[in-house]
KELUMPA-788468 format. One record per residue (C-alpha): residue in three letters; x, y, z. Coordinates in steps of 0.05 Angstrom, whole numbers, padded with zeros to 5 digits, always signed. Each point is the difference from the previous one (the first is absolute). Last residue first. Layout:
BEGIN
alaXYZ/...
This chain:
BEGIN
glu+00407-00104-00222/thr-00003+00060+00053/leu-00028+00053-00041/ile-00060-00043-00019/thr-00013-00020+00078/glu+00007+00086+00021/leu-00047+00018-00062/ala-00053-00063+00030/val+00011+00030+00069/phe-00016+00062-00030/pro-00063-00015-00046/asp-00039-00033+00052/thr-00013-00067-00029/leu-00072-00011-00043/thr+00026+00033-00066/ala+00071-00048+00008/leu-00062-00060+00008/arg-00032+00015-00065/tyr+00069+00003-00041/ala+00025-00063+00029/asp-00076-00037-00014/asp-00006+00027-00074/tyr+00076-00024-00018/ala-00011-00064+00023/gly-00075-00002-00041/asp+00036+00024-00065/gly+00048-00042-00008/ile+00079+00016+00033/gln+00045+00009-00055/arg-00056+00022-00054/arg-00038+00048+00053/ala+00075+00038+00015/ser+00006+00003-00070/leu-00073+00040-00015/glu+00015+00035+00059/ala+00069+00020-00028/his-00013+00028-00063/arg-00062+00041+00021/arg+00056+00034+00049/leu+00047+00019-00048/pro-00044+00027-00046/gln-00025+00044+00060/leu+00060+00029+00018/glu+00027+00029-00065/pro-00066+00055+00024/thr+00038+00023+00054/gly-00041-00012+00059/arg-00066-00025+00025/gln-00040-00057+00024/pro-00071+00012+00020/his-00009+00065+00050/gly-00032+00005+00062/val+00072+00007+00036/met-00017-00055+00052/gln-00022-00040-00056/trp+00065+00000-00041/phe+00027-00009+00067/val-00040-00069-00001/arg+00020-00014-00073/gly+00073+00003+00014/thr-00021-00057+00056/gly-00033-00040-00047/tyr+00052+00014-00069/ala+00050-00024+00060/ser-00029-00062+00009/ala-00008-00017-00068/ala+00073+00013-00012/glu+00015-00049+00056/glu-00044-00049-00029/gly+00029+00001-00068/arg+00076-00004+00013/ala+00021-00010-00069/leu+00056+00058+00002/ala-00044+00039-00044/ser-00054+00000+00041/leu+00048+00018+00059/ala+00007+00060-00042/val-00062+00020-00009/ala-00032-00001+00060/leu+00065+00037+00029/leu-00028+00052-00047/asp-00069+00002+00027/leu+00017-00001+00073/gly+00046+00063-00019/leu-00064+00035-00038/gly-00044-00018+00062/leu+00071+00025+00053/gly+00001+00063-00033/phe-00077+00017+00003/val+00002-00021+00078/asp+00069+00054+00015/gly+00006-00008+00070/ile+00077+00027+00003/leu+00023-00068+00019/arg-00044-00051-00035/lys+00030+00043-00062/asp+00068-00014+00009/arg-00009-00072+00020/leu-00055-00006-00066/met+00069+00034-00038/ala+00040-00051+00013/arg-00048-00057-00007/ala-00014+00027-00071/his+00083+00000-00016/asp+00011-00065+00024/ala-00062-00034-00046/ala+00029+00042-00049/asp+00079-00027+00010/ala-00036-00072+00001/pro-00039+00015-00068/his+00057+00024-00047/gly-00038+00000-00071/glu+00030+00069-00020/arg-00079+00018+00009/leu+00003-00029+00061/ala+00063+00040+00026/ile-00028+00057-00020/val-00067+00004+00036/ala+00036-00023+00063/leu+00055+00054-00016/gln-00056+00052+00000/tyr-00038-00033+00062/glu+00072+00011+00037/thr+00008+00069-00028/tyr-00071+00020+00032/ser+00020-00030+00071/arg+00062+00044-00007/thr-00047+00061-00011/trp-00045-00007+00066/his+00060-00036+00036/glu+00051+00053+00030/gly+00074-00007+00025/ala+00030+00048-00039/ser+00057-00056-00032/val-00053-00045-00008/ser-00042+00051-00044/asp+00058+00022-00039/leu+00015-00077-00014/arg-00065-00011-00021/leu+00003+00062-00032/gly+00060-00033-00046/glu-00026-00065-00004/ala-00065+00023-00033/glu+00033+00044-00052/ala+00057-00054-00010/arg-00064-00053-00009/ala-00046+00063-00045/glu+00062+00002-00049/gly+00006-00081-00013/leu-00076-00009-00006/ala-00016+00057-00058/gly-00066-00030-00009/ser-00033+00064+00004/ala-00045-00015+00061/thr+00067-00017+00030/leu+00025+00069-00020/ala-00060+00037+00028/phe+00005-00039+00067/val+00066+00024+00009/arg-00005+00069-00014/val-00064+00014+00035/leu+00045-00028+00059/arg+00052+00049-00011/cys-00056+00050-00002/arg-00013-00027+00076/ala+00073-00003+00023/val+00011+00075-00024/ala-00058+00020+00037/pro+00014-00029+00065/ala+00078+00030-00010/ser-00035+00077-00005/val+00018+00029-00067/gly+00044+00055-00009/pro+00027-00005-00068/glu-00042-00029-00065/ala+00016-00055-00045/leu-00035-00048+00043/ala-00080+00037-00018/arg+00026-00009-00077/asp+00019-00073+00009/ala-00068-00015+00038/val-00035+00038-00057/ala+00029-00029-00052/leu-00003-00073+00030/ala-00079+00009+00017/asp-00012+00015-00077/ser+00038-00067-00015/pro-00045-00038+00054/asp-00066+00017-00027/gly-00040-00058+00026/arg-00050+00040+00037/leu+00027-00029+00067/leu+00066+00032-00028/met-00025+00070-00025/val-00043+00008+00073/leu+00068-00018+00041/gly+00044+00052-00058/arg-00050+00053+00016/leu+00005-00005+00077/tyr+00080-00015-00008/ala+00000+00064-00035/ala-00041+00039+00048/asp+00053-00027+00063/ala+00059+00030-00052/leu-00040+00067-00004/leu-00011+00000+00069/thr+00077-00006+00016/ala+00031+00044-00038/asp-00051+00059+00025/arg+00004+00064-00042/ala-00068+00023+00021/arg-00029+00022-00057/val+00025-00073-00034/ala-00012-00041+00058/cys-00080+00026+00004/glu-00006-00016-00076/asp+00026-00069+00018/ala-00048-00008+00052/arg-00063+00015-00043/gly+00027-00052-00043/ala+00008-00047+00041/leu-00070+00012+00017/arg-00021-00006-00059/ala+00038-00076-00017/ala-00033-00020+00075/thr-00074+00022-00028/asp+00016-00036-00064/tyr+00024-00060+00034/glu-00056-00011+00056/gly+00026-00073+00014/arg+00000+00012+00081/leu+00077+00003-00011/cys-00005+00050-00044/arg-00047+00043+00044/val+00042-00005+00051/val+00062+00021-00032/gly-00041+00050-00034/leu-00009+00026+00073/ala+00069+00010+00026/trp+00016+00037-00073/ala-00056+00044+00012/val+00014+00022+00065/lys+00075+00003-00009/gly-00021+00052-00059/val-00036+00034+00054/val+00059+00012+00044/ala+00042+00016-00054/gly-00040+00062-00013/pro-00046+00006-00062/gly-00054+00030+00042/ala-00061-00027+00050/val-00009-00038+00059/val-00068-00011+00022/arg-00027-00041-00051/ala+00071-00037-00006/cys-00001-00008+00067/glu-00060-00034+00005/glu+00021-00051-00060/leu+00063-00011+00037/tyr-00040-00013+00063/his-00048-00053-00021/ala+00047-00032-00050/ala+00048-00018+00044/glu-00052-00042+00047/his-00034-00028-00051/leu+00070-00020-00023/his+00021-00026+00059/gly+00033-00072-00023/ser+00077+00017+00017/cys+00030+00020-00050/ala-00050+00054-00025/trp+00002+00020+00077/phe+00079+00021-00007/phe-00007+00031-00074/gly-00053+00048+00035/leu+00025+00014+00074/ala+00052+00054-00018/gly-00046+00026-00055/ala-00068-00001+00053/leu+00058+00039+00050/glu+00015+00056-00042/ala-00081+00008-00035/ala-00026+00001+00086/ala+00065+00063+00003/pro-00031+00033-00043/pro-00068-00015+00028/asp+00015+00031+00063/thr-00059+00001+00050/ala-00048-00046-00030/leu+00038-00045-00044/leu+00052+00016+00057/his-00054-00045+00044/glu-00020-00059-00051/leu+00079-00006-00007/ala+00023-00012+00064/ala-00056-00039+00020/cys+00013-00050-00061/leu+00064-00001+00024/asp-00022-00015+00069/gly-00042-00062-00020/his+00061-00031-00040/cys+00043+00007+00046/asp+00025-00078+00009/ala-00002-00002-00079/leu+00044+00067+00003/arg+00052-00040+00040/ala-00008-00068-00046/cys+00020+00028-00054/ala+00055+00045+00031/asp+00029-00065+00025/ala-00004-00030-00070/gln+00030+00061-00040/gly+00063+00017+00059/pro+00058-00025-00029/gly-00010+00049-00065/trp-00042+00031-00057/trp-00054+00020+00038/ser+00032+00024+00059/asp-00021+00077-00023/glu-00061-00025-00020/val-00002-00028+00079/ala+00019+00072+00029/val-00051+00039-00047/ala-00055-00049+00037/leu+00033+00014+00075/glu+00003+00077-00005/his-00081+00002-00027/phe-00013-00055+00066/arg+00042+00050+00048/arg-00032+00068-00035/ala-00067-00036-00001/his+00003-00012+00087/arg+00030+00066+00004/asp-00057+00039-00034/ala-00053-00051+00043/thr+00038+00018+00060/thr-00012+00076-00020/arg-00078-00004-00020/thr-00019-00040+00063/glu+00046+00036+00049/gly-00068+00051+00036/leu+00018-00029+00063/glu-00076-00022+00007/ala+00009-00032-00077/leu+00062-00047+00030/trp-00047-00015+00060/leu-00053-00022-00050/ala+00045-00046-00046/gly+00029-00030+00059/tyr-00069-00017+00032/glu-00010-00041-00075/arg+00065-00032-00003/val-00016-00034+00070/ser-00069-00020-00023/asp+00038-00023-00061/phe+00047-00039+00041/leu+00073+00023-00012/his+00053-00041-00040/leu+00072+00026-00002/arg+00047-00050-00040/gly+00074-00022+00013/gly-00027-00068+00000/ser-00050+00015+00045/leu-00010+00054+00052/thr-00066+00023+00023/val-00021+00065+00020/val-00044+00015+00057/ser+00016-00060+00033/lys+00030+00038+00057/arg+00073-00025-00008/val-00012+00016-00071/leu-00017+00067+00012/gly+00053+00007+00053/glu+00051-00015-00054/leu-00019+00044-00040/ala+00003+00056+00052/arg+00073-00023+00004/glu+00019+00002-00077/leu-00044+00061-00003/ala+00047+00038+00052/ala+00053-00013-00034/glu-00010+00015-00069/thr-00034+00068+00025/leu-00070+00003+00021/pro-00001+00065+00030/gly-00010+00033-00073/gly+00010-00051-00043/arg-00004-00071-00022/cys-00059-00036-00023/val+00017-00005-00076/arg+00075-00028-00002/val-00011-00042+00065/ala-00054-00037-00024/asp+00032-00002-00076/asp+00058-00037+00047/val-00041-00039+00039/ala-00034-00031-00059/ala-00092+00017+00006/ala-00044-00061-00005/ser-00039+00031-00059/arg-00042+00058+00004/phe+00037+00068+00046/val-00018+00045+00023/ser-00025-00021+00072/leu+00082+00001+00013/arg-00005+00069+00012/ala-00042+00003+00051/trp+00022-00062+00034/leu+00071+00039+00006/leu-00039+00059+00027/arg-00030-00047+00049/glu+00065-00029+00024/leu+00033+00063+00005/pro-00043+00030+00052/glu+00008-00066+00041/cys-00057-00051-00010/leu-00064-00007+00054/glu-00028+00035-00028/his-00007-00029-00066/ser-00004-00069+00033/trp-00070+00036+00040/gly-00018+00024-00077/ile+00004-00074-00021/thr-00041-00022+00064/thr-00052+00050-00013/arg-00015-00018-00064/leu+00000-00068+00006/ala-00048+00003+00057/arg-00045+00056-00032/his-00004-00035-00060/arg-00018-00067+00033/thr-00051+00046+00039/pro-00036+00020-00063/arg-00004+00048+00008/val+00040+00070+00019/thr-00040+00053+00011/ser+00004+00009+00077/gly-00039+00053+00037/pro-00035-00059+00043/ser+00072-00025+00026/gly+00028-00065-00041/ala+00069+00043-00013/leu+00000+00016+00070/ser-00021-00075+00021/leu+00057-00024-00056/arg+00054+00049+00030/gly-00004-00026+00078/arg-00010-00064-00013/leu+00048+00000-00048/leu+00055+00029+00060/arg-00017-00033+00054/ala+00010-00067-00046/met+00070+00026-00028/ser+00010+00013+00077/ser-00009-00077+00012/leu+00037-00024-00047/pro+00068+00040+00010/arg+00017+00048-00054/glu+00072+00007-00043/arg+00004-00069-00022/leu-00076-00015+00005/arg-00009+00052-00050/ala+00004-00048-00058/ala-00059-00045+00026/ala-00043+00065+00000/leu+00015+00004-00086/glu-00010-00077-00003/leu-00066+00015+00034/ala-00020+00055-00035/leu+00017-00026-00066/pro-00048-00078+00019/val-00053+00041+00025/gly-00027-00042+00050/glu-00041+00060+00045/leu+00051+00038+00020/trp-00023+00005+00060/arg-00018-00064-00002/cys+00071-00018-00010/val+00035+00043+00045/glu-00047-00030+00056/ala+00008-00067-00018/ala+00083+00017+00003/ala-00024+00036+00071/val-00027-00058+00034/phe+00048-00044-00034/asp+00061+00041+00033/glu-00041-00007+00065/pro+00007-00067-00005/arg+00070-00006-00005/thr+00032-00029-00053/trp+00019+00051-00048/arg+00050-00002-00052/val+00032+00058-00046/gly+00058-00023-00043/val-00024+00058-00049/ala-00025-00059-00055/asp-00036-00027+00078/ala-00033+00059-00006/arg-00027-00021-00072/asp-00023-00069+00013/ala-00030+00020+00079/phe-00045+00051-00038/leu-00012-00051-00056/asp-00019-00054+00045/met-00040+00054+00043/ala-00043+00025-00064/asp-00011-00075-00016/ser-00031-00015+00065/asp-00032+00045+00043/val+00004+00060-00050/pro-00040-00034-00050/leu+00035+00032-00058/pro-00019+00045-00049/gly-00055+00002-00055/val+00011-00028-00071/pro-00058+00010-00036/phe-00008-00056-00066/leu-00035+00042-00044/phe-00028-00044-00070/glu+00010+00034-00056/thr-00041-00025-00057/gly-00045+00061-00020/thr+00072+00046+00005/gly-00003+00050+00055/leu+00073-00002+00013/pro-00007+00001+00078/glu+00025+00045+00052/arg+00055-00001+00042/ser+00035-00034-00059/thr+00034-00080-00013/ala-00023-00037-00059/leu+00011-00070-00011/val-00015-00020-00074/val-00003-00063-00035/leu+00004-00010-00077/glu-00017-00068-00028/pro-00053+00033-00051/cys+00052+00051-00019/arg-00046+00060-00047/ala-00051+00016+00041/leu+00034-00006+00068/leu+00059+00050-00031/ala-00053+00051-00018/ser-00036-00007+00064/val+00069+00010+00036/leu+00030+00055-00037/ala-00075+00044+00004/ala+00007-00012+00075/cys+00061+00016+00002/ala-00007+00070-00042/thr-00050+00016+00059/val+00025-00019+00061/leu+00081+00033-00014/his-00006+00030+00069/glu-00013-00059+00039/cys+00023-00058-00041/ser+00063-00020+00051/asp+00018-00060-00027/leu-00022-00039-00064/val+00015-00074+00012/leu-00014-00035-00070/leu-00013-00079-00002/val+00008-00043-00052/arg-00027-00051-00036/arg+00025+00006-00075/ala-00057+00020-00049/gly+00034+00065-00034/ile+00040+00042+00051/trp+00046+00013-00055/asp-00059+00019-00036/ala-00032+00039+00045/leu+00069+00044+00020/ala+00002+00014-00072/asp-00069+00017-00003/val+00005+00049+00062/pro+00057+00034-00031/glu-00033+00023-00063/gly+00040-00015-00060/pro+00073+00018-00018/ser+00018-00076+00023/his+00070+00008+00042/asp-00021-00019+00069/ser+00046-00026+00044/leu-00056-00052+00027/gly+00026-00029+00069/cys-00064+00009+00041/ala+00020+00052+00047/asp+00031+00040-00071/ala-00074-00014-00029/val-00024+00023+00069/leu+00042+00074-00002/pro-00009+00008-00084/val-00096-00012+00024/leu+00016+00057+00050/leu+00048+00045-00031/ser-00070+00052-00027/ala-00016-00001+00074/asn+00052+00046+00016/ala+00017-00006+00081/leu+00028-00071+00009/ser+00038-00025+00060/trp-00045-00031+00042/leu-00022-00036-00067/ser+00044-00064+00019/ala-00014-00051-00051/trp+00008-00076+00022/his-00008-00054-00058/val-00010-00076+00021/gly+00006-00047-00059/thr-00022-00072-00020/phe-00048+00006+00050/ala-00036-00045+00048/asp+00044-00068-00016/pro+00067+00031+00038/gly-00043+00011+00062/leu-00013+00063+00033/gly+00040+00033+00054/gly+00035+00058-00038/ala-00080+00031-00022/val-00025-00011+00070/arg+00056+00018+00044/ser+00013+00067-00051/ala-00077+00015+00003/leu+00001-00002+00080/arg+00064+00046-00001/ser-00031+00050-00048/lys-00079+00008+00045/gly+00047+00004+00059/ile-00043+00049+00037/gly+00045+00063-00008/gly-00040+00041-00054/thr-00072-00014+00009/gly-00033-00063-00030/val-00026-00038-00061/leu+00030-00065-00026/thr-00029+00000-00065/val-00011-00068-00032/leu-00012+00000-00083/arg-00003-00070-00043/arg-00042-00036+00057/glu+00002-00084+00030/gly+00069-00022+00005/leu+00023+00077+00025/arg-00048-00009+00049/arg+00023-00060+00031/ala+00064+00037+00011/leu-00038+00060+00031/glu-00034-00051+00046/glu+00067-00038+00019/val+00037+00067+00013/glu-00058+00026+00032/gly+00001-00048+00057/thr+00073-00006+00012/arg-00005+00081+00014/gly+00066-00009+00041/val+00069+00016+00001/phe+00035+00011-00061/ser+00082+00001+00018/gly+00033+00073-00013/ser+00006+00031-00069/glu-00024-00044-00053/pro+00039+00005-00056/pro-00036+00019-00071/met-00038-00053-00045/trp+00018-00018-00066/thr-00025-00074-00012/asp+00009-00043-00076/met-00034-00073+00016/
């Protein structure tokens, strides 16, 4: 079963009956929504049930965390990404997602839908109508409101059993245990006053390091009695318990801890510590003071630290955002946040041709939500800076499969930023690459022309070369290698072009020579570019030189060499997360294996490749000369082992996790 679930923070306590009932409901209903207030444990319950399903329940379980998403127009791409779909198709994203899920029995978990209820309801209705075996489990503070929805209320833990167990467990985690009768009485009183709200209990347990249990019970009694007085407007009571506990935790923080808590609320992804320091320091929060404040917030369980990244519970983040507004720092903190991720994107772009390429890809993937947040903020406050950021991200997002996000932000930037400058030209170029990868060659060609015009006016040699790369790529995919070669040669003759742009134009040249039949010259060019890529320590360009060397080896009758080159390509593509490239590489490996009379392995490679092609929402793609190689290889493999054996091997590969199958293929 293909499953990804968020890691659990702390042990799961209680809710035995609810776990069993929810698992049963998922076997009976197609849309189940866990409804309850913030901090009540909806996400934890959903994770427990979905992660505990047996292998026969669903062929795939996919978790989409929506709390970081502010723009409803990007809901479908986010869910598609969670489902493993790296959509390269030009149509509506929901159509590609529905086709990808198809008739498979899939459980899709949509966590934290409350701020996107209308969009979530529309998406769920569309998917359920077209995917007959799909089951959706949603968590929300309010119902989605669809006709088929089964509401599953999630309430507080029973105060005399599960709540006590959770409080004791979290107290034990901070080194506090109670054995005296009066301690049990005080613990029971805390659980009653906090009304079994799990997040409130966890925050209270974290305070036991500094405050005796008996005084905690007295303090809560006073606070919650006051909050529940006749003049109080905080209802229902479980809202009161959580808000009071969060507010109490806030008051017990040191002033600089409160300031850091407020500033951390600007992050939409789990923040890397270095990013948090860059965004949140300033004024009294010097770097040393920030480090101490962060240690305090982690110790108090306001912030959790895992794998070098910081995470706040949604309710805690909301409180921090309110406090940030009270401080009058919402805009300035968002400015610093956007500036930090702008700097990060530019640094990644500058290091693209180098040994940090793979790490940079992973780095940008980890902070995807914050990059989107930075773009949205800059589009509203500083459109030229948004265009710079989108231009810097565009090629990376195209290579890593975030085509819909890239298109959305690049189009927004093109709409609000005018003029013939280099920034506008770079936006046009990056959008052209996206359109080309989606098969929209006419649009891509027009955007290449726009980028070229801007490059000439700005006298930007690198942008001029990149526009040539895009034009050459379109020509290659249309079957015009001689024109692509001429375009690349002209661009390479210009001085002052950056190394990544030179490498892209050299790739066009290699592809064009191969397609033109100049195999000896193409091999020499490819080997030279590969050597330069290896020396630089980068992987994207190198992977495509291996691709071309495999094609050349096949056309020259050296299938063993072709297989080696195809595997080298696949290793690089796996390292940088290029799903489109993995589909190409597996097709090429299958051709080589067929030529080596290894028909069953060829069928497995084709079957695995088909899954990756489905993940990009396209049938097999590539330059025109690859298609006849594919057709011939499949027919040859079928003759070698027979249609039945070929179909069995192919089908088995399509039913296997593609990354597991890829690992097996690369170790053979």
